[in-house]
PAZAPA-4460 file (N, C-alpha, C; in steps of 0.05 Angstrom, whole numbers, plus 32768, in hexadecimal, padded with zeros to 4 digits):
% residues 255
    n_x    n_y    n_z   ca_x   ca_y   ca_z    c_x    c_y    c_z   seq   type   mol
   8011   7FE8   8000   8000   8000   8000   8011   8019   8000     1      M     A
   8026   8019   8011   8038   8030   8012   8048   8033   7FF8     2      I     A
   8050   801C   7FED   805F   801C   7FD4   804E   8028   7FBD     3      L     A
   8034   8025   7FBF   8023   802F   7FAA   8025   804E   7FA8     4      A     A
   802D   805B   7FBD   802F   8078   7FBD   8045   8081   7FA9     5      L     A
   8059   8070   7FA5   806F   8077   7F93   806B   8069   7F78     6      D     A
   8056   805A   7F74   8051   804D   7F5B   8049   8060   7F45     7      A     A
   804D   805A   7F2C   8046   806C   7F16   8028   8071   7F13     8      P     A
   8018   805E   7F1B   7FFB   8061   7F1A   7FF2   806C   7EFE     9      M     A
   7FF8   805C   7EEA   7FF3   8065   7ECF   7FD5   8069   7ECA    10      V     A
   7FC5   8057   7ED4   7FA8   8059   7ED0   7F9D   8073   7EDD    11      D     A
   7FA7   8079   7EF5   7F9E   8091   7F02   7FA5   80AA   7EF2    12      L     A
   7FBC   80AA   7EE6   7FC4   80C1   7ED5   7FB1   80C4   7EBE    13      R     A
   7FA8   80AE   7EB2   7F95   80AF   7E9C   7F7A   80B9   7EA6    14      V     A
   7F71   80B0   7EBE   7F58   80BA   7EC9   7F5A   80D9   7ECE    15      Y     A
   7F71   80E2   7ED8   7F74   80FF   7EDC   7F73   810E   7EC2    16      Q     A
   7F80   8103   7EAE   7F80   8111   7E94   7F64   8112   7E88    17      A     A
   7F55   80FC   7E8B   7F3A   80FB   7E81   7F29   8110   7E90    18      A     A
   7F2D   8112   7EAB   7F1E   8126   7EBA   7F24   8142   7EB1    19      G     A
   7F3D   8147   7EAA   7F45   8162   7EA0   7F38   8167   7E85    20      Q     A
   7F36   8152   7E74   7F29   8156   7E5A   7F0C   815E   7E5E    21      V     A
   7EFE   8151   7E71   7EE2   8157   7E77   7EE0   8174   7E81    22      V     A
   7EF1   817C   7E92   7EF0   8197   7E9E   7EF6   81AC   7E8A    23      L     A
   7F06   81A6   7E76   7F0D   81BA   7E61   7EFC   81B8   7E48    24      T     A
   7EEA   81A4   7E47   7ED8   81A1   7E30   7EE6   8195   7E18    25      G     A
   7EFB   8185   7E1C   7F08   8179   7E06   7EFC   815F   7DFD    26      G     A
   7F09   8151   7DEA   7EFF   8137   7DE0   7F0D   8120   7DEE    27      E     A
   7EFE   810C   7DF5   7F09   80F5   7E04   7F16   80E0   7DF2    28      L     A
   7F0C   80DC   7DDA   7F13   80C4   7DCB   7F22   80CA   7DB1    29      Y     A
   7F22   80E2   7DA7   7F2E   80E7   7D8D   7F4D   80E8   7D8E    30      S     A
   7F58   80EB   7DA7   7F75   80EC   7DAA   7F7C   80E3   7DC6    31      A     A
   7F95   80DB   7DCB   7F9D   80D3   7DE6   7F98   80EA   7DFA    32      P     A
   7F8D   80E3   7E11   7F87   80F7   7E25   7FA1   8100   7E33    33      V     A
   7FB6   80F0   7E33   7FD0   80F7   7E3C   7FE4   80EA   7E29    34      R     A
   7FFD   80F3   7E28   8010   80E8   7E14   800F   80CA   7E11    35      P     A
   8007   80C1   7DFA   8007   80A4   7DF3   7FF2   8093   7E00    36      D     A
   7FDF   809F   7E0F   7FCB   808F   7E1C   7FAF   8099   7E15    37      F     A
   7F9F   8085   7E0B   7F83   808B   7E05   7F71   8086   7E1D    38      F     A
   7F5A   8094   7E1F   7F46   808E   7E33   7F32   807B   7E27    39      F     A
   7F2F   8063   7E33   7F1E   804E   7E27   7F07   8045   7E39    40      T     A
   7F00   8056   7E4C   7EE9   8050   7E5D   7ED0   805E   7E52    41      Y     A
   7EB8   8057   7E5B   7EA0   8066   7E53   7EA2   8083   7E5C    42      P     A
   7E95   8095   7E4E   7E97   80B2   7E55   7E8E   80B8   7E71    43      P     A
   7E7B   80A9   7E7D   7E72   80AE   7E98   7E8A   80AC   7EAB    44      F     A
   7E9D   809A   7EA6   7EB4   8098   7EB7   7EC4   80B1   7EB7    45      A     A
   7EC6   80BE   7EA0   7ED5   80D7   7E9F   7EC8   80ED   7EB0    46      A     A
   7EAD   80ED   7EB1   7E9F   8100   7EC2   7EA6   80FB   7EDF    47      V     A
   7EA6   80E1   7EE7   7EAD   80DA   7F03   7ECA   80E2   7F09    48      V     A
   7EDB   80E0   7EF5   7EF8   80E7   7EF9   7EFD   8105   7EF8    49      F     A
   7EE9   8115   7EF2   7EEE   8132   7EEF   7EFB   813E   7F07    50      A     A
   7EF3   8138   7F20   7F01   8144   7F37   7F1E   813D   7F38    51      P     A
   7F27   8126   7F2D   7F43   811F   7F2D   7F53   8132   7F1C    52      L     A
   7F46   813E   7F08   7F54   8151   7EF7   7F5C   816A   7F05    53      G     A
   7F51   816F   7F1D   7F58   8187   7F2C   7F6F   8183   7F3F    54      L     A
   7F78   816A   7F42   7F8C   8163   7F56   7FA8   815F   7F49    55      L     A
   7FBD   8164   7F58   7FD7   815E   7F4F   7FDC   8140   7F53    56      R     A
   7FF2   8136   7F48   7FF7   8119   7F48   7FFA   810F   7F64    57      V     A
   8009   811C   7F75   800E   8112   7F91   7FF4   810E   7FA1    58      G     A
   7FE4   8123   7FA3   7FCB   8120   7FB2   7FB8   810C   7FA6    59      P     A
   7FB8   810B   7F8B   7FA6   80F7   7F7E   7FAF   80DB   7F84    60      A     A
   7FC9   80D5   7F84   7FD2   80BB   7F8A   7FCC   80B3   7FA8    61      Q     A
   7FD1   80C6   7FBA   7FCB   80C1   7FD6   7FAE   80BC   7FDA    62      A     A
   7F9D   80CB   7FCD   7F80   80C7   7FCF   7F77   80AD   7FC4    63      G     A
   7F83   80A5   7FAD   7F7C   808B   7FA1   7F84   8074   7FB3    64      M     A
   7F9B   8075   7FBF   7FA4   805F   7FD1   7F91   805E   7FE9    65      V     A
   7F8B   8075   7FF5   7F78   8075   800C   7F5D   806A   8004    66      L     A
   7F53   8073   7FEE   7F39   806A   7FE4   7F39   804C   7FE0    67      L     A
   7F4D   8041   7FD3   7F4F   8025   7FCE   7F51   8014   7FE8    68      N     A
   7F5E   801F   7FFC   7F60   8011   8015   7F44   8010   8022    69      C     A
   7F36   8026   8022   7F1A   8026   802D   7F08   8013   801D    70      V     A
   7F0B   8013   8003   7EFA   8001   7FF3   7F00   7FE4   7FF7    71      L     A
   7F1A   7FDE   7FFB   7F22   7FC2   8000   7F17   7FB8   801B    72      L     A
   7F19   7FC9   802F   7F0D   7FC2   8049   7EEF   7FBF   8048    73      L     A
   7EE2   7FD1   8039   7EC5   7FD0   8036   7EBD   7FB5   8028    74      F     A
   7ECC   7FAE   8013   7EC5   7F95   8005   7EC8   7F7D   8017    75      A     A
   7EDE   7F7D   8027   7EE1   7F67   8039   7ECB   7F66   804E    76      A     A
   7EC5   7F7E   8059   7EB0   7F80   806E   7E95   7F77   8063    77      W     A
   7E8E   7F80   804B   7E74   7F79   8040   7E73   7F5B   8039    78      R     A
   7E89   7F50   802F   7E89   7F34   8028   7E85   7F22   8040    79      S     A
   7E93   7F28   8057   7E90   7F18   806F   7E74   7F1A   807A    80      W     A
   7E69   7F32   807A   7E4E   7F36   8084   7E39   7F27   8073    81      R     A
   7E3E   7F26   8059   7E2B   7F19   8047   7E29   7EFB   804C    82      S     A
   7E3D   7EEF   8059   7E3C   7ED2   805F   7E36   7ECD   807C    83      I     A
   7E2E   7EE2   808A   7E24   7EDE   80A5   7E38   7EE5   80BC    84      G     A
   7E50   7EEE   80B5   7E63   7EF5   80CA   7E5E   7F11   80D3    85      V     A
   7E52   7F15   80EA   7E4A   7F30   80F3   7E54   7F37   810F    86      R     A
   7E5C   7F24   811F   7E66   7F2A   813A   7E81   7F39   8137    87      A     A
   7E84   7F50   8144   7E9C   7F60   8141   7EB6   7F51   8147    88      P     A
   7EB5   7F3F   815B   7ECE   7F31   8162   7ED6   7F1D   814D    89      W     A
   7EC4   7F16   813A   7ECB   7F06   8123   7ECE   7F16   810A    90      M     A
   7EBD   7F2A   8107   7EBD   7F3A   80EE   7ED6   7F4B   80EB    91      L     A
   7EDE   7F59   8100   7EF6   7F6B   80FD   7F0F   7F5C   80F6    92      V     A
   7F17   7F46   8104   7F2F   7F38   80FC   7F2C   7F2C   80E0    93      P     A
   7F15   7F23   80D9   7F11   7F17   80BE   7F15   7F2B   80A8    94      A     A
   7F0A   7F43   80AC   7F0D   7F59   8099   7F2A   7F61   8095    95      V     A
   7F38   7F65   80AC   7F54   7F6D   80AA   7F65   7F58   809D    96      I     A
   7F61   7F3F   80A5   7F71   7F29   809A   7F6C   7F25   807C    97      A     A
   7F53   7F26   8073   7F4D   7F21   8057   7F55   7F39   8046    98      S     A
   7F52   7F51   8050   7F5B   7F69   8041   7F79   7F69   803E    99      A     A
   7F88   7F61   8053   7FA5   7F5F   8051   7FAE   7F4A   803E   100      G     A
   7FA1   7F33   803F   7FA8   7F1D   802D   7FA1   7F23   8010   101      A     A
   7F8E   7F35   800C   7F87   7F3C   7FF0   7F9E   7F49   7FE1   102      A     A
   7FB1   7F55   7FEF   7FC8   7F62   7FE2   7FD9   7F4D   7FD4   103      F     A
   7FD6   7F34   7FDB   7FE5   7F1E   7FCE   7FD9   7F18   7FB2   104      L     A
   7FC1   7F22   7FAD   7FB3   7F1D   7F93   7FBD   7F32   7F80   105      I     A
   7FC5   7F29   7F68   7FD1   7F3B   7F55   7FBD   7F51   7F4D   106      E     A
   7FA4   7F4A   7F4A   7F90   7F5E   7F42   7F8E   7F75   7F56   107      A     A
   7F90   7F6E   7F70   7F8E   7F83   7F85   7FA7   7F93   7F85   108      V     A
   7FBE   7F86   7F84   7FD8   7F94   7F83   7FD9   7FA8   7F6C   109      Y     A
   7FD1   7F9E   7F54   7FD1   7FAF   7F3D   7FBF   7FC6   7F3F   110      T     A
   7FA8   7FC2   7F4C   7F95   7FD7   7F50   7FA1   7FEF   7F60   111      N     A
   7FB2   7FE8   7F74   7FC0   7FFD   7F83   7FD7   8009   7F73   112      F     A
   7FE6   7FF7   7F67   7FFF   8000   7F59   7FF8   8012   7F41   113      H     A
   7FE3   800C   7F32   7FDC   801B   7F1A   7FC7   8030   7F1F   114      D     A
   7FBB   8031   7F38   7FA7   8045   7F3D   7F8D   803F   7F2F   115      G     A
   7F84   8026   7F2E   7F6C   801F   7F1F   7F53   8022   7F30   116      Q     A
   7F3C   801F   7F23   7F22   8023   7F30   7F13   8009   7F35   117      I     A
   7F21   7FF2   7F32   7F13   7FD9   7F34   7F08   7FD4   7F50   118      N     A
   7F15   7FDD   7F65   7F0A   7FD9   7F80   7EF1   7FEA   7F84   119      L     A
   7EF0   8001   7F77   7ED8   8011   7F78   7EC1   8003   7F6B   120      L     A
   7EC6   7FF7   7F54   7EB1   7FE8   7F46   7EA8   7FD0   7F57   121      L     A
   7EBC   7FC2   7F63   7EB5   7FAC   7F75   7EA3   7FB4   7F8B   122      L     A
   7EAA   7FCB   7F98   7E9A   7FD4   7FAF   7E7E   7FDB   7FA6   123      A     A
   7E7B   7FE8   7F90   7E60   7FEF   7F86   7E4F   7FD7   7F80   124      L     A
   7E5B   7FC3   7F72   7E4C   7FAB   7F6B   7E46   7F9B   7F84   125      V     A
   7E59   7F98   7F96   7E55   7F88   7FAE   7E40   7F94   7FC0   126      L     A
   7E41   7FAF   7FC3   7E2C   7FBC   7FD4   7E10   7FB8   7FC8   127      A     A
   7E0F   7FB8   7FAE   7DF5   7FB4   7FA0   7DEB   7F97   7FA3   128      D     A
   7DFC   7F84   7F9D   7DF4   7F68   7F9E   7DEE   7F5E   7FB9   129      M     A
   7DFA   7F69   7FCE   7DF5   7F60   7FE9   7DE4   7F73   7FFA   130      T     A
   7DDA   7F88   7FED   7DCA   7F9B   7FFB   7DAC   7F93   7FFD   131      G     A
   7D9C   7FA5   8007   7D7F   7F9F   800A   7D73   7F98   7FEE   132      P     A
   7D60   7F85   7FEF   7D54   7F7C   7FD6   7D3E   7F8F   7FCD   133      K     A
   7D36   7FA2   7FDE   7D22   7FB6   7FD7   7D2E   7FD2   7FDC   134      E     A
   7D24   7FE5   7FCD   7D2D   8001   7FD1   7D32   800F   7FB7   135      G     A
   7D32   802A   7FB8   7D36   8039   7FA0   7D52   8037   7F94   136      R     A
   7D66   8031   7FA5   7D82   8030   7F9C   7D8A   8014   7F93   137      L     A
   7D77   8002   7F92   7D7D   7FE7   7F89   7D86   7FE8   7F6C   138      R     A
   7D9D   7FDE   7F66   7DA8   7FDE   7F4B   7DBA   7FF6   7F45   139      G     A
   7DBC   8009   7F58   7DCC   8021   7F54   7DEA   801A   7F52   140      A     A
   7DF3   8008   7F64   7E0F   8001   7F64   7E18   7FF5   7F4A   141      G     A
   7E0A   7FE1   7F40   7E11   7FD4   7F27   7E0E   7FE8   7F10   142      I     A
   7DF9   7FF8   7F10   7DF5   800B   7EFA   7E0B   8020   7EF8   143      G     A
   7E13   802B   7F0F   7E28   803F   7F0F   7E42   8033   7F07   144      I     A
   7E48   801B   7F12   7E61   800D   7F0A   7E62   8008   7EEC   145      A     A
   7E4B   7FFF   7EE1   7E4A   7FFA   7EC4   7E4E   8014   7EB4   146      A     A
   7E45   802B   7EBF   7E49   8044   7EB2   7E66   804C   7EB0   147      G     A
   7E76   8042   7EC4   7E93   8048   7EC4   7EA3   8034   7EB5   148      M     A
   7E9A   801B   7EB4   7EA8   8006   7EA5   7E93   7FF1   7E9F   149      K     A
   7E91   7FE9   7E86   7E7A   7FD8   7E7D   7E79   7FBC   7E89   150      L     A
   7E90   7FB2   7E93   7E91   7F97   7E9D   7E7C   7F90   7EB2   151      T     A
   7E76   7FA2   7EC5   7E62   7F9A   7ED9   7E46   7F94   7ECE   152      P     A
   7E41   7F9A   7EB5   7E26   7F94   7EA9   7E21   7F76   7EAA   153      L     A
   7E36   7F65   7EAD   7E32   7F49   7EAF   7E21   7F41   7EC7   154      I     A
   7E21   7F52   7EDB   7E11   7F4C   7EF3   7DF3   7F50   7EEE   155      F     A
   7DED   7F60   7EDA   7DD0   7F62   7ED2   7DC6   7F47   7EC8   156      V     A
   7DD7   7F3A   7EB8   7DCF   7F1F   7EAF   7DCD   7F0C   7EC6   157      I     A
   7DE0   7F0E   7ED9   7DDF   7EFC   7EF1   7DC6   7F01   7F01   158      L     A
   7DBD   7F1A   7F04   7DA5   7F1F   7F12   7D8C   7F13   7F05   159      L     A
   7D8C   7F14   7EEA   7D76   7F08   7EDB   7D76   7EE9   7EE0   160      V     A
   7D8E   7EDD   7EDF   7D90   7EC0   7EE3   7D86   7EB9   7EFF   161      V     A
   7D8C   7ECA   7F12   7D84   7EC4   7F2E   7D67   7ECB   7F33   162      L     A
   7D59   7ED5   7F1F   7D3D   7EDB   7F22   7D38   7EF7   7F2E   163      G     A
   7D4C   7F07   7F31   7D49   7F22   7F3D   7D46   7F36   7F27   164      R     A
   7D30   7F33   7F18   7D2C   7F43   7F00   7D27   7F61   7F06   165      R     A
   7D1A   7F67   7F1B   7D16   7F83   7F22   7D31   7F91   7F2A   166      R     A
   7D41   7F81   7F37   7D5C   7F8B   7F3E   7D6C   7F90   7F24   167      H     A
   7D6A   7F7D   7F11   7D78   7F80   7EF7   7D6E   7F98   7EE8   168      A     A
   7D53   7F9C   7EE9   7D48   7FB4   7EDB   7D52   7FCE   7EE8   169      A     A
   7D54   7FCE   7F02   7D5E   7FE6   7F10   7D7B   7FEC   7F08   170      G     A
   7D8C   7FD7   7F07   7DA7   7FDB   7EFF   7DA9   7FE5   7EE3   171      A     A
   7D99   7FDA   7ED1   7D99   7FE3   7EB5   7D90   8001   7EB3   172      T     A
   7D7C   8008   7EC3   7D73   8024   7EC3   7D89   8037   7ECD   173      A     A
   7D97   802F   7EE2   7DAC   8040   7EEC   7DC3   8043   7ED7   174      W     A
   7DCA   802D   7ECA   7DDE   802E   7EB5   7DD6   8040   7E9E   175      A     A
   7DBC   803E   7E97   7DB2   8050   7E82   7DB2   806D   7E8B   176      A     A
   7DAD   8071   7EA5   7DAE   808C   7EAF   7DC9   8099   7EAD   177      G     A
   7DDE   8089   7EB1   7DF9   8094   7EAE   7DFE   809C   7E91   178      T     A
   7DF3   808C   7E7F   7DF6   8093   7E62   7DE7   80AD   7E5B   179      A     A
   7DCF   80AF   7E65   7DBF   80C7   7E5F   7DCC   80E0   7E6B   180      L     A
   7DD9   80DD   7E82   7DE6   80F4   7E8E   7DFB   8100   7E7B   181      L     A
   7E06   80F0   7E6A   7E1B   80F9   7E58   7E11   810E   7E45   182      L     A
   7DF7   810D   7E3E   7DED   8121   7E2B   7DED   813D   7E37   183      F     A
   7DED   813E   7E52   7DED   8158   7E5F   7E0A   8161   7E65   184      V     A
   7E1A   814E   7E6F   7E35   8155   7E78   7E49   8154   7E60   185      V     A
   7E46   8140   7E4F   7E59   813C   7E39   7E4A   813B   7E1F   186      L     A
   7E3F   8150   7E14   7E31   814F   7DFB   7E45   814A   7DE4   187      P     A
   7E3B   8142   7DCD   7E4D   813D   7DB7   7E54   8120   7DB4   188      G     A
   7E67   8119   7DA3   7E6E   80FD   7D9D   7E76   80ED   7DB6   189      P     A
   7E86   80F9   7DC8   7E8F   80E9   7DDF   7E78   80E3   7DF2   190      S     A
   7E62   80F3   7DF1   7E4B   80EE   7E02   7E39   80D9   7DF6   191      G     A
   7E3C   80D2   7DDC   7E2B   80BF   7DD0   7E37   80A3   7DCF   192      R     A
   7E50   80A0   7DD7   7E5D   8086   7DD5   7E4F   8070   7DE3   193      V     A
   7E48   8074   7DFD   7E3D   805F   7E0D   7E21   8057   7E04   194      L     A
   7E12   806A   7DF9   7DF7   8064   7DF1   7DF5   8058   7DD5   195      V     A
   7E03   8065   7DC2   7E01   805D   7DA6   7E19   804D   7D9C   196      F     A
   7E2F   804D   7DAB   7E47   8040   7DA1   7E54   8050   7D8B   197      G     A
   7E63   8042   7D7A   7E71   804F   7D64   7E5E   8052   7D4D   198      R     A
   7E51   8069   7D4A   7E3E   806D   7D34   7E4C   806B   7D19   199      V     A
   7E62   8079   7D17   7E73   8078   7CFF   7E90   8078   7D08   200      R     A
   7EA0   8066   7CFD   7EBB   8064   7D06   7ECB   807D   7CFF   201      Q     A
   7EC2   808D   7CEC   7ED1   80A4   7CE4   7EC6   80BD   7CF1   202      D     A
   7EB3   80BB   7D04   7EA8   80D2   7D10   7EBB   80DD   7D25   203      E     A
   7EC2   80F6   7D25   7ED5   8101   7D38   7ECC   80FD   7D54   204      P     A
   7EDF   80F4   7D65   7ED9   80F2   7D81   7ED0   80D6   7D8A   205      G     A
   7EC9   80C5   7D77   7EC0   80AA   7D7E   7ED7   8097   7D7F   206      L     A
   7ED7   8083   7D90   7EED   8070   7D91   7EF1   8062   7D77   207      P     A
   7F0A   805C   7D71   7F11   804E   7D58   7F0C   8030   7D5C   208      R     A
   7F0F   8020   7D46   7F0A   8003   7D49   7F1C   7FF5   7D5D   209      P     A
   7F33   8002   7D65   7F44   7FF5   7D78   7F3D   7FFD   7D95   210      D     A
   7F24   8006   7D99   7F1B   800E   7DB3   7F1D   7FF7   7DC7   211      F     A
   7F2C   7FFB   7DDD   7F32   7FE6   7DF0   7F27   7FED   7E0B   212      T     A
   7F23   7FDA   7E1D   7F16   7FDF   7E37   7F29   7FEA   7E4C   213      P     A
   7F42   7FEF   7E46   7F54   7FFA   7E5A   7F65   8010   7E4E   214      Q     A
   7F70   8023   7E5E   7F82   8036   7E53   7F9B   8028   7E49   215      P     A
   7FA2   802D   7E2F   7FB9   8020   7E24   7FCB   8034   7E16   216      V     A
   7FE5   8030   7E15   7FF6   8042   7E06   7FEF   8043   7DE9   217      P     A
   7FF0   805A   7DDD   7FE8   805C   7DC1   7FFB   804C   7DAF   218      A     A
   8015   804C   7DB5   8027   803D   7DA5   8022   801F   7DA7   219      R     A
   801B   8016   7DBF   8014   7FF9   7DC3   7FFB   7FF2   7DB3   220      N     A
   7FE7   8003   7DB4   7FCE   7FFE   7DA5   7FD3   7FFC   7D88   221      A     A
   7FE4   800D   7D7D   7FEB   800C   7D61   7FFA   7FF2   7D5A   222      A     A
   800C   7FE9   7D6C   801A   7FD0   7D67   8007   7FB9   7D68   223      Q     A
   7FF3   7FB9   7D7A   7FDF   7FA4   7D7B   7FCF   7FA2   7D61   224      I     A
   7FC8   7FBA   7D56   7FB9   7FBA   7D3D   7FCA   7FAE   7D27   225      R     A
   7FE3   7FB4   7D26   7FF4   7FAA   7D10   7FF7   7F8C   7D13   226      R     A
   7FFB   7F82   7D2B   7FFE   7F65   7D2E   7FE4   7F56   7D29   227      T     A
   7FCD   7F63   7D2E   7FB4   7F56   7D28   7FB0   7F52   7D0A   228      R     A
   7FB9   7F66   7CFB   7FB3   7F66   7CDE   7FC9   7F57   7CCF   229      T     A
   7FE2   7F56   7CD9   7FF8   7F4A   7CCA   8000   7F2F   7CD5   230      R     A
   7FF6   7F28   7CED   7FFD   7F0E   7CF8   801A   7F0D   7D02   231      G     A
   8025   7F23   7D0C   8041   7F23   7D15   8044   7F15   7D30   232      H     A
   802F   7F13   7D3F   8031   7F05   7D58   802C   7EE7   7D53   233      L     A
   803C   7ED7   7D61   803A   7EBA   7D5D   801E   7EB0   7D64   234      G     A
   800F   7EBD   7D75   7FF5   7EB4   7D7D   7FDF   7EC1   7D6C   235      V     A
   7FE7   7ED1   7D59   7FD2   7EE0   7D4A   7FC6   7ECF   7D34   236      A     A
   7FD6   7EC3   7D23   7FCB   7EB3   7D0D   7FDD   7E9B   7D09   237      T     A
   7FD3   7E86   7CFA   7FE4   7E6F   7CF4   7FFD   7E78   7CE4   238      P     A
   7FF9   7E8C   7CD2   8010   7E96   7CC3   8024   7EA2   7CD6   239      R     A
   801B   7EB0   7CEA   802C   7EBD   7CFD   803B   7EA8   7D0E   240      G     A
   802D   7E91   7D14   803A   7E7C   7D23   8051   7E70   7D13   241      V     A
   804C   7E6B   7CFA   8061   7E60   7CE9   8078   7E72   7CE6   242      G     A
   8073   7E8C   7CE2   8088   7EA0   7CDF   8099   7EA1   7CF8   243      R     A
   808B   7EA0   7D0F   809A   7EA2   7D29   80AC   7E8A   7D2D   244      D     A
   80A2   7E72   7D25   80B2   7E5A   7D28   80CB   7E5B   7D16   245      R     A
   80C7   7E64   7CFD   80DD   7E66   7CEA   80F2   7E79   7CF4   246      R     A
   80E9   7E90   7CFF   80FB   7EA4   7D09   810C   7E99   7D20   247      T     A
   80FF   7E8A   7D33   810E   7E7F   7D49   8122   7E69   7D3F   248      R     A
   811A   7E59   7D2B   812B   7E44   7D20   8144   7E51   7D14   249      R     A
   8141   7E66   7D04   8158   7E73   7CF7   816A   7E7F   7D0C   250      R     A
   815E   7E8B   7D22   816E   7E97   7D37   817E   7E81   7D45   251      R     A
   8173   7E69   7D49   8182   7E54   7D57   8198   7E49   7D45   252      D     A
   8194   7E49   7D2B   81A8   7E3E   7D19   81BF   7E51   7D14   253      E     A
   81BB   7E6B   7D18   81D1   7E7E   7D14   81E7   7E79   7D28   254      D     A
   8200   7E7B   7D1E   8217   7E77   7D31   8219   7E8D   7D45   255      P     A
***
């Protein structure tokens, strides 16, 4: 956790840059939001990140580490309570032990090291799934999480499978609400991405065909496109596999 304060936190830098773009009225997707890095989350996430655009790197990193610590403890606390562990003498040690052990998981460590929002999404979904089955806020956690990153929408399907259709409808409505908010906060092409997708690939401001679900370096994205089309990676195409094997064979035969 302390080491995370000195980590590069690349994802957090991208979130800050996206927040600055929102605050200045710029475009999110037509160009990298910071040198060599594209913003590849839904536009609603950029609105949530807007306050980060007002902070310097140091305070932003410290705030992200503190937030992730609170979210990790909350996730552990909510998980233990959901299985019936409620007595303080059992709950407190269990929360501390499980939260500490979670740092051994690569996904948790990376979340701190890179300044990611995955623990925030986890907390939103977990609070929703284990919360009261009735109420106006039912589905809000999943819907807001899906507005920031589309992956949590899978829980809408899970709710339908579990027979909790009203809960699923609520989550869908909240997710749609985050999309409609964009028409007010982010009008124009970037505000239409989540609702209509890529209407035309050549429309300014809309993500290109190489739109990916995580912030990626622009040069790396370009390299991925080339290897997809030419088969330069051994895992890309059968032709690429053969070429890679021949290259290694010639390298081994050279004196």
